[in-house]
N, C-alpha and C positions, 0 to 999 in steps of 0.2 A: 260543565262541571269542574269546579275548582275546589282542591284540596290543600291546606296548609296547617303549620303548627307555629312554633315559636318563630318570630320573624316575619310571618306571613302578613301580619296587618300592614307593616310597612310595605311590603310588595302590593298588598291590595290597593294601598293609598296611591300608588302610582298607577296601577292596572286600571282601576274603576273609572277615572277620570277620561280614559281613551274610548269609553264605550258611549255612544251619542243616544240622546233620549228616545229616537225612535229605532233603536236597535231591534231588528225582526228576530231576535233569538232569546230563549228562556236561559236564565243564568241562575246557577245553584251554587252555594258556597258552604264548605264545612272546614271550620277552624276549630281545633283542638281547644277544649274550654274545660275547666273544672266543673264537676256537676252541680256544685253549690254556689257557682258565681252568677251574678247578674250581668248577662252579656248586653253589652252597648254597642257591638259590632255593627247591628244595621244602622244606628245613628252616626257611627263614625263613617261608613261608607256612603250613607245618604249625603252627609256633608261633602264628601269627597268628590262625588260624581253628580251625575244628571239623572240616573235612572231611580225609579222607586225601589227602596229597599225595605224589607222586613223579615222577621222571624217567619219560618214557614208554619202553617197550621195543617194539622191532618186533614186531608181531603183536599187541599188547595189544587186549583186547577193548573196545569201547565200552561202559561201564557208567555209570550214575548215580551220584551221590554220591561221585564221586571226581575229583581234580584231576590231570590229566597235563602234565607240564611238558617242552618241548622240551629235549633236551640239547645241549651245545655242539657246534657245527659239524655239525649235523643239522636238515633240513627236517622238521617235523611235519606229517604228513598225515592226514586222516581219511578212510577209505573207508566202505564200507556197514555193515561191523560190526566193523572192526579199524582199528588205525591203523599207519602206515608211517613209517618214519625212512628218510629220503633225503639223500644227498651229492650232489645235484643243484646245478646252477650257483647261486651266489649271486643274490639278487635284492635290490634296492634296497641294495646293498653289503654284504650281510650273509647269513649262515647260521647259525642259523635265521632265517627271515624270517615276517611275518605274512601277506603275501599269498598264499604256498602254502597256509598252513593254511585261510585264508579260502575260497581258490579250491577246494580239494580238499572241504572240508565241503559247499560249496554244490552241487558236481557230485553228491555222494552223498546229500543231504538236502533240498536245495531250500529252500522256504519254512519248513522247520523250524529253521533255523539264525538264531541271535543272535550278532552280531559286535559287539565291543567294541574301540574304539582309545583307548589311553591315552597319556599323555606320551612323547615322544621327539623326536628330530631327523627332519628330512627327511619323507619321504611313504609310508613303508612302512604297508600296511594300507589305504590310500585305495582303491586299484583293487579289493582284494578285498572291502573293504566295499560298493563300488558294485555288484559282483556278487551279493553278498548281497541288497542292496536290489533288484537287477533281478529276482531270483528269488521276491521277496515276503518275505523274511526281516525280521528285525528289527536296525536298526542303531542302536548306542548309542556316543555319544564322551564322553571326559571333557571337562569344561569348560575350554576353554583358558585362562579366567582363573585357573583352579586348577592347571593342569599346570605343573610346573617347567619343562619345555621344550614349549612348545603347537605346535611345528611339525606333528607328526604329527595332533593333533586338528584343526587349522585346515585342514590339507591334504584330510583326511578329509571335513570339512564342505563345502569346495569340490566335491569328488566326489560327496558324497551331502547335499545341501542340508537335506534333510529329515529327516536322522537326529536322534534325540532326543539332547540336551546335559545331563549331570548332573555333580554332583560324584562323586568315586570312592564315597564311602560310599553316594549314592544310587543309584549304578550297580548295587552290590551288592543293595540292596533291590529294584531293578527286576527284576534276574535272579531273585532269590527269588521274586518276584511271579508270573514265569513259571511256575516250578514248582508254583504253586497254581492256576493257570488250566488248563482243560480241555487235554489233550495234544494234540489236533489243532489246525491252523492255524499263523499265522505266528508265528516267533520260538519255538516249541517245540524242545526238547532232542531229539537223536536218541534213539531207543529204545535200551534194553540189547539187546544181540545175543541171539538165541534159538538153542537147539538145542545139540548138543555141539561141542566145539572142533574145529576142523577142521585140516587139516596146514598147515604153516608157509607164509607167503604168499611168493610169488616178488617179489623187489625189481622195481618198476616205476618208471622214471623220472618224476619230478613233473612234467617238462616235457611230458609227454602230455597233461596237463591244460591247455588253452590257451584264453585269452579275448582280447578287444580292449578298448582303453581308451576312455573316454568322460569329459569333465569337465562339472561343474555351476558354478552361479554363485551361488545364493541359499541360505537357511537357513530352517528352520522346525522343528516340534517332534515330528513324526511320522516313521516309517520311509518311504523312497521305494519304490515299486513300479515296475517295468518289465517288459515280457513279452520272451521270447526267448532264445536260447542265443548267446552271443558267443564269439568266439575272438580270442586275442591271441598272438603268437609270443613264446617265452620270450626272456628277455635277461638279460644279466649285466653289472654295473658293479663295478669294482675297489673293495675296501675297505681297512681298515688294520686289521692283526692286532696281538694283544700287548696290548691295552688292558685296563683293569680293568673288572669286572662293573659296570653293565650296559654292553655294548659299545655305543658310539654312532658309527655310520657317520657321515661328513663327505662333503660335496659332491665330485665328481671335480675 
C-alpha cells in the first residue's frame, strides 16, 4: 500500500523499477490528484517499471504482480478479495487519500499489510500507517532528506516512530525482499483471491471503517507493533480543486 502527494511521482519512478515482473505481491498506489484531472500515472509507472499498471476498477480482484492506482476523485479501498472505489468524504483535504487505503487494507489483512508513505504536503497516510503498525504490519517511509516535499514522511514518523526509513530506490528493494520471504507473517502481501468470480459488490461507504488517532514522538528503524482494534470517527477537511497532477492539498 503506497501513498504520496506532491513529489511522489518522482519517488515512484525510482521505486517501481525495483519491483520484478514476477513479484508475488499485490501493489496499490494512491497519489493525490485533482478531481478534474486526467491521470496519466498508470502510463508513467508502466513505462518506468516491469509490472502491469492500470487504474483500479470497482470489484477488481486482489492479485499479485499488478499495480492498481486510485483514479481521480475516488478513494481506493481494499477488501478481503476485491477492491472498492468510493466517493466518500474527502480525508486530509483530498480524494483519493492514503488513509482510507491503509485503513481498509489493515481491516482486511492485519499484519500482512506493508504501508509506504512518500513525498507530499501535510499528513495524509500518517494515521493509516499507525494503524498498520498497530496491527503488526510493516511500515516504510521515504527518507525526508530525499523527499521533494518532506511533510508526509516527517508526519508519518511522528505517528510511527519505529518505521523503516529508506530512499525511494531502497523502498522498492525492500518491497521486493518481502516477496522473497515466506508468505506468512508481518508485512506479507494479501494473497490472490481464490475461487470463481462472485457477483458485483455493493458499494459500502468507506466511512464504515473507523479508527482513533494517537501520536508518537521518537524514531527508529523497525516497524512498530501495537495490539487492539481502535476506532476513529470519519472527518472531512475542505481542499482545493482544479490543480495540476499531483494534487497538493494545502492547510485549511
